[in-house]
C-alpha positions, 0 to 999 in steps of 0.5 A: 306231242311236241316236246319243249326244249327244256324237256331235254335239259339234264336232271339234277337233284331236288327234281330240277332240270337245268342248263348252263347259259353260254350266251345271251342275245337280246331281241333288239340285237337281232336284225329285222327282229321285233323287240319285245324285251326278250332274249335268246339263250344259247346253252354252253353245251351245244347239244342243247338248242337255244331257247327264248327268255321272256322279258319278265324272266330277264327282269327278275333274274338278270341271267348272265353267261355261266349261270344256270336256267332252272326249271323246278319240279313245280314248273316254275322257272329260276336262275342261279349263278354258276358257282352257287348252282354247282355247289347246290346241285348234282347231275342225276340224268343227262338225256 
């Protein structure tokens, strides 16, 4: 079974996995790329691989550099600005 990129994200309290966003590159900014409204998120920690942010996620959360991409324990996706995330969550396990 192939593991998803988010399976390797650090674990925090409340059963979430999350990673700080270091950079976001929109599909329309990539040469020779079909623009589907998605983007590629590059984690601040280079240990983690870049991952795709779907158009619906971008529209709902409007993520920015320094914020956190979150996978909740019920497998829904979320986002929090960095300051709020750091106040609410504590690192449990860094894979």
